[in-house]
N, C-alpha and C positions, 0 to 999 in steps of 0.2 A: 429486558429482554425483547431480542427482537425479532421476530420468526414474517419469513413470506415463505407463502406456497403457490407455486405455480405461477408467478404474476407476468403478466403481459401488459406493456401499454402500445398502444395504436395513438398514431397523429393524420389523421386520416387515412392512406392510406400503406402509410410509414411505420414501422415495428421498429420503437426503438429499443425496448426489452421484450425478451421472448424465454418464456419457460424456466426464471428464477426460486430459484427456493432454497434458502438458508436459515440460521437459522444461530446467535446470538448470544451467549449468558453475560452475566456481572462477572465484572474483571477482567472482560474480552476486551482485547482492541485488534479490530476487525479492519481491512483497508480495504477499496474496492482500489484497484490496479487495472490501467487500462488506458490507451493512447485516448485520444479527444474522439468524441462523438461516440464512444465505446459503451455509453450507457449510464456513466457513473451518477452524473447529477440525476439523470430522471429518476433511477430506483432511490436517490434522497428526496426528492421533490416527491416519491409516492410514501415515505417514510415519514415526514413531518407533515402530509396530509394535504398538501399544497395541489397536488396531481391524484389523484383516484385511478385504479388501474385499471386499466379494461376488460383483463378474466384473471381469478386468480384472489389470495385475500394476503393484506399482510397484515400485521399484529403488533403495537407496540403495547409493553406491560399488560399482556393480554386484550389490549383495545384496539377492536378495528379500526381503521383509516378511516372506511365510508364513510360506516354506520357511528361512530364513537370520536371522528374528527379532534371533538375538543375536550375530551380526557387527552388523546395521542399529543393535543398540542400543551397540555400545561403537564403532562410526563417528560417531555425531552427539552434537551436545550440544545439548539441550531446556530450553527455558525455556518452561513451562506461564502461562496467565495469573496463576494465583496460585503464587506464587514456593513451593517444597517447600522451609521453612528450619523452623527448631527454635529456638524464642522462647528457652527455657532456655541455649541453648549460645552462647558468643560467636562472632564471625565466625571467627576463625581455629580455632574449637575446631570449625565447621562444616565449613569446607575440608578439616581432616586427616580429617574423618566422611568426607568428599568423595571423598577419598583413599583413605583403604582400599573403598569400596564399588567404588571404577572399579580399582581394584587395582594402584596405584601404587608401586613400587618404594619402599620407605622410605627409603633414602641420595638419592632422586630429588625428596623432598616437600616438601620446605624449599625447594628451589631453584624446584619448580611452583608453590607459595602465593604466592613472591614476584612470581612473573612477573604472576598473574593480579593480586594485589594492587595491583599498580604497573600493570595496564592498566585495572583496572576502580575507581582512585584510592581506595583504600578503604584506607587507610594511616590515618586519621586514625582508623577505629573498628575496625581489627583485633582490639583489645581488650576492645570492649563488648558486651555480651548483643542480640542480634539483635533483644528486644523494646524496646532500650533504643534504636535508629536509626530513622532518619527511611523513609520508605517508598523515596525516589531511592535510600538507600545498600541498604534490602532486594531493591531490582531491581538494582541492582547487586553486592550478594553472589547472588544467582540466577544472574547471566550470570555470573559469577565459577568457582560451579558447572558452569557449563553450558562452561567453555571450560578447566577445571584440566587434561583427560587430552589436549588440543592437537590436538579431531574438526577433519576437513577440513571440515564440517557442521552448520550450525547450523541449528534452526529453533525459531522465537520467535512464539508465541505471546501479540497484544497486547503485544506490550513495555512498552509506556508506558501503559497504564491506570492511571489516577487517580492522576500526577503532576502536581505543581504546571509551569507553563510552564518555570522554569528547569532543575527536573529534567530535564521531555523532550526540551530540547536539548541537554545531557549525556547521555544515555540514547543519540538519537541520533548524535550523534559516536559514539559507540564504537562504533554498530552501524556506521557507516560505515569505521572505522577496523579492524575485525576482517573485514568485506565484502572489505576491498582481498586477503587471503592463502584466505580461506575460499568456501564456498558458502551462501548465506546466503537460505533464506524465513522469510519475517515476516508474521504475519496484520494484520490491521489496518484497523477504519470509522473510523479517523481520515485526512482527507482530503487533510491537508496533511504524511502522515506518506509516503506515496506521491513529490511532488516533494523532500520533505526526504532523505529516505535510499533509494528503490530507483530500479536498474538501469532497473528492469523490473517494469509491474505485471501480476496479471490481475486482471478484475473478475469478479466473481460474485454470480448473482443465481439464487436458488432450485436451488443445485447442481450452478449451471451457469457456463461462463466462455460472458461474452458479449464479452469482450474482451479482449486482450490486445497488450503490445508497453511501447514507452518512451510516456509520456507525451504526448510528443511524436504518437509516430507514430497515437496513439489518437485524438487531437484531429484529425488528418486524416484518418484515414477515421469523423469522423463532419458530417454533412452543413454545412458551413461552416464554414472553418477557425480564421476572425477574426467580428468584429460589431462594426457601427459606429452607437454613440449619434447622434442627431443632433438638432439643435433646432435648426428653420426658422420662417420668418416667411412665409405665402403669404394672396394675398387669394381664391382657388380649391380648399380644400381639395381637394373629389373629383378634382382633375388633379393633387395630389402625391399620390393611393393608386395609382389608374390606372397615374400613367407610370412610378412608381420599382418597378412588381413587371415592367418590361420592361425596364432597367438591367440588363446582360449578365452584368456581377459578381454580381450580389444572388439568394443562393438562398432565401431566404424573408423576408419582414416577418415580425419577431415581436412587434413593438410599435407601433400608430398610434395616438397619445393628441390628442387636440385639447386647448388650452389657453385663457386667455383672450387677449383681444389678437391672436390668430389666428395663435396659436406655436403647432406641433406638434412633440409630441415620438416619434422615430421610433428603434428598434432591427433593425438589420438583420443577420441573419448574409447573409457575403460569399463569398466565394471566395475563396482564399489568393493571392492576383494583384495586385503589385506597383502595378498601374492604375488598382486598386480607386479608392483616394480621388479623386487624378486626376477619373475618369467619374463620382463623385458627385456632386463639383465641377462640372463641366463641366453634366452633367442638370440638377443646379439653377442658374444662371447662363441655362443656354438659355432654359428657362423662367420666369427670374424672380423665383425662391424666392431667398428671402434666409437665409442662413445665420449661423447664429446662434454654431453648435461644430457642432464635428463631430469626436468622439473613437473611435479604431480602440482595439478590445478583444480580446483571442486565447478564443476557448472557454477556461473554467475547468474543473478538472479536479471539479468539483463538479455543471458543469451537465451533464458527462458521466455522471457517478455517475447524479444524478437521470434524465436520460435513459432512461441501462440498466436500472437495476434500477424503476420507478415501477412501482407494484400492480397489476396487472392487466392489465399488458402481458406480451402473449407474446414469447420470445424465440428 
């Protein structure tokens, strides 16, 4: 369990995070999504006991990160953005070193190493020097050190940064598997990571949470759950624009662009209403507009991200 109650972190006069409250339970994978500088890494450092909050309280497995920092470190597995690896060691030597650091009993080390090697798919590189393995395997090795002591909580900072598409897919699958039994919080600025891996998402901007929930819940909270892209033909362009804003299921006209031959390109933000498409079609027919195409679209996580983290917009 990860909990935060109104945490704030200041560096001098600069406020990196402000009034952050959250609760993450077992079996949840929660993504901290935000642009660079939004406060994601600061929150991670607070949860790992690397930094202490200026105000508020952060708890890991009911241990306070300030007063019980050693217990916190024993409870978590942590993968920072740059995995802490030693290039001159083999993967096996490195994992043996981590066993020593984590004070895993000697008679259990082989069992634990075999387990994480299998879970992280490191069999092919176990005896190779870390400097000789690919970045994907290096990231897997970093994950292996994070779980070798069987922590209940995993904290992963940008776990797929710098990986190629195939490596990203592999790491995401591994994180989802680990998240079935553990509490996982990860930071990312990669929008696709949220839909691919996370059960829930917290969108951060300028040190504050500006949206939280599942991706679908956040979509519903935004103005217009869905969009329609329409291309139609009409002789009276003015009547199209004036009448479309009066349709009950239309929230907003996002694009209205005239083209050659009387064609009009329209994009609408609409309510999540099963009758919306039918109402749009009836509107066109009743006004003698000829619909050439009408395509429903869900609001994307990219659209939400841009709207919530737009520069200069007060949240």
